[in-house]
N, C-alpha and C positions, 0 to 999 in steps of 0.2 A: 503493500500500498504506499509505504514513505516515497517508493519509487515514480510514482504516478503523479506527484504533484509538480516536478519540474516540467513533466511532459505538458500536462495542463495549461501552465503557466505560458511555457512557449508556444503552443497552439494558440491562446488567447492574444499574445502579443501579435504573431503574424497575422491574426484575423483582424486587428485593430489596425494593422498596416496597411492592408489591403483595402479596408471599409474607405471610403470618401470621408472627409472630415465634414462636419454639418457647418463647420465655418465658413468653409472653402464655395458653400452654395452660393449661387448668384442672388442678389437680395439689393432690390431698389430702394434708394435713401432720399428722402427729401431735402434738397440742399438750400430752400428757402428762397426759390426763385419765385418770378409771376411764372403763371400759367394762363392759358388763353382761355378765356370765357366769353359769355354772351353770344354774340355775333361774330362767326368765323368767315369772313369774305373772299372768295376764292376768285383770281384772276387767272384764267386759264390761258397759255399759249400752246396751240397743236404744232410742235415744228417736225417739220416735214408732211409726207404724205401718208393720211390715214383713211382707212375705210370706213364706211358708215356704220358698220358694226362696231368697230372698236370705240368711236366716238359714244354709239348709244350704251354700250356696256358701261364704259366709266361714267357718263354724266347718270346712267340711272343708278348707280351705286352711290353717286354724290345725295341724289334726292332720296335715296331710301334711306339715307342716315338719321333724319328726325321723322320719319315716316310710319305712323302706326295703322298701315293702310288696312289689315285683315288680322285681326287677332288670331284669327282659326289656322292662318299658317304659321307654324311655329318649328324653329325661331327666326324671329325675324332680324333684318341687319340691325335695327334699332337697338336691339338687346344688345348686341355687339358695341354700339356707340355708348351705349349707357354705362357701360363699365369704363369707357374713357372718361366720361362726365362724373364717374365715382371719385376720380382723383382730386377732385374739389374737395369734398369732406376729408379726403385723406391728409390734404394740405392745411385743412382749417377746420378743427375738430368742433369749432362753434357753430357750423353749419348745420342745421334740423333738417332740412330737406336739400336735396343737390338740384342747383338751377341747369337749366338746359342750356347747350351748348346747339347752337343755331349754325349750322354749314351751309352756306349758298355760294352759287356761282352769279357772280354779277358783272363778270367781263368775261369775252372769251377773242383770243385773236388767231389767225390762221399765219404760218409761213412755209409754204411749200415751195420757195425756193431755196430753203437751208440758208439764210441770208447771213449767216457766219460760218457756212460750211458743214460737213457732215462729221467732223469731230470737234465736240466742245470741250473746251478747256476751261479752267478756273477764272483765266483773263479773259475770257468772251462771254461767260455766263452772267456778268451783270446787265449785257448788252439786251438780252434776251428778259431779263428781269424786268428793266425799265420798261421795254415792249409791252410785257403782260400787262403790267399796273398801270403804264401810262404816268406815272407819275404820283400815283396814290398811295401813299404809305399805309393807309390803312385795310390795305386786301394782302392778301398773301400771294407770292406768284407762283403757279403751279406750271411748270413745264413738262410737258408730256413730250417725248421722241418718238419718231416713228423708229420703224425697222431696218433702216438704213444709218441711222446714227449711232454714233460710237459717245461715249460720255467719260471723259477723264475721271477716275477715281470708282467708277461703278464697276460690277463684274470682279472686284476685289474684296471680295468678303460680304458687300451689300449691291443691292439693287434698285436701292432709291437713296435719296438723303434728304435732309432739310437743314436749314440753318439761315443766318443772315448775312446780308451783303451790301456794303457800301457805308457812308459816314452816317446814314438815317435807320441803319440796323433793320433794313428792308427784310422781311421774311419772306423764304421762299423753299420751293420742294420741287425737286426735278427727279422722275421716275423714266427709267430705261426701258426699252421695249426688246424683249428676250431672243424674240422669235428666231434673228440669225445672230445676235451678239449673246454669247456666255449662255445658251439654252440650258446647260447641263448645272449651271449654278441658280440662274433666276427663273427658270421655267418649271422647275419643279416644284409639285409633283407629276405635272402636266409632261415631263421629259426625263428621261433616263439621267441621273446624277452622273456628274464626271468623276465623283469620287465616293467613298464610303459603302454602305450597304444599299444595294442595288433590290429596293422594294418594286413592289407593283407600280406602274405606271398609269395613274387616273387620267379620264377623259374630262376637258376643262366644261364647267357647267354651261358655258353660252356658246360652244363649239368653236371658239376661237382661242388658241394657245396664248398669243401676244396680248390679247384685252385681257382674258381672265388671270394671267400671269400679272398684267399691270395692274389689276384690281389688289392684289395682295401686298404688291410692292408699294402703292400708292396708299392703301390702309395702314401699312405699318410705319410709313413716313409720318402720316396724317396723326397717328396716336402719338407718335415721338413729338410732332410739333405743338400738339396742344398740350402736352404733359413737361414737355420741356423744351420750350421754344427758345428760351435764350442760352442753354447749357447751364442753367443754374436750378432747374427744376426737379424732377423723379428721373434719377439715373443710377448706372452702377460701373464701377471702373474709372478708368482715366477720362478727363474731359475731352481729350483727343482724339478717343475712341470708345466712346459710352455705349453701355449696355441701356435699351431704353424699354418702354411700356408693351413693345411687340417684339423688338429683337433680340430681347432678353429669353424669350420662350420660342426662338428660331425653330422651323422644323414641325411645331406642335399644332394640328388643325381640330382634333378630337380627343375624346379620351381613351387612355390605352396608348399613346403617342410613343414611340422609342424610334431611335436613329434608322432610316430608310423607311418608315411606316407612318403616315399621317395621324393615325387614329381613328375612332370612328366619325365616318362620315354618310351621308346619304347618298343614294344614286338614282337619277331622274331616268325613268323606265321608258321614256319617250326617246331619249337620246344618249343615255349613258353616261351622262355628265354629272359628275360629283361634286355635293355642296355641302354646305354648313349653315347656310342663311337663305332667307326669303327677303327678294326686295319688290320694288313695284312693277308692275306689268307685266308679272310672270317671270321675273328675272330671277336667277338662282347664283350664290358667290359662294366662293370658298374664300373664307376669311381666317387670316392667321389668329392664333392664341394672343391672349391679353395677360399682364400680371396683375394680379388680384391684390390693389394693396391692403384689403381687410385680411385677407387669409395668407398673404406673402407667400403665393402660388401661382402657377400657370392657369388659366381659365379659359374655358372654351366654351361656345355655344350649344356644344354637344357632348 
């Protein structure tokens, strides 16, 4: 019996070394900065040539954020957006009710001539942002790029980004189109991943890989923009490369997710498209998981 004790202790030490440390788990923290509240006005610029379907899918998603169109269709996109809205009470425990954050498109511009070329760098991004907003600093510039366009900094671990630009700290978002540019990174789970576990490739809910992938990227950037607009709100990790409300839960779309598997989603029997949220006019979307500040864990609509 005496000889069994050292073996047990050695086994327990080895087990502790192999188990991940709880302190190393990602945790979003509030850094005291401003969040976006009230009305979030978007100025869209469609940079390059977009098809009617792609524009319709992205516009429908935006309109679905604040639209409780039919409570019989569960879950709605608005339920996903309510989780983003809940960050207001996480930042201010004196709020008894969570105010609505209204997202609307107030301006749209098209640029089919690729006015700054088909490779967008940081040096030229400010021109597109100004073109989108027309000088209105109270709007958020949203740059959607077509399949022919390459964006500096995207495809390197991220498929969209948000930030501030210029002396007025103009808010912006830029969303890449992964149809031809890094589909193995930014079109998953509608395209086989470039690396990691090779799970089942899903059918896009609206039948368009570019549009449905851009919805995921745009939704992720929008959640980060609202909850961490000036890089002093909710985030984890270094300021230069923060994990935010959605990116901290990367690759999760439903309960039971693990690397290479999205988790529980639904399948539309009419076209085989996979989704986890209902939008307006029969549109369906696959939306990324969000960090739930109440439970300190990743949350999905399903």
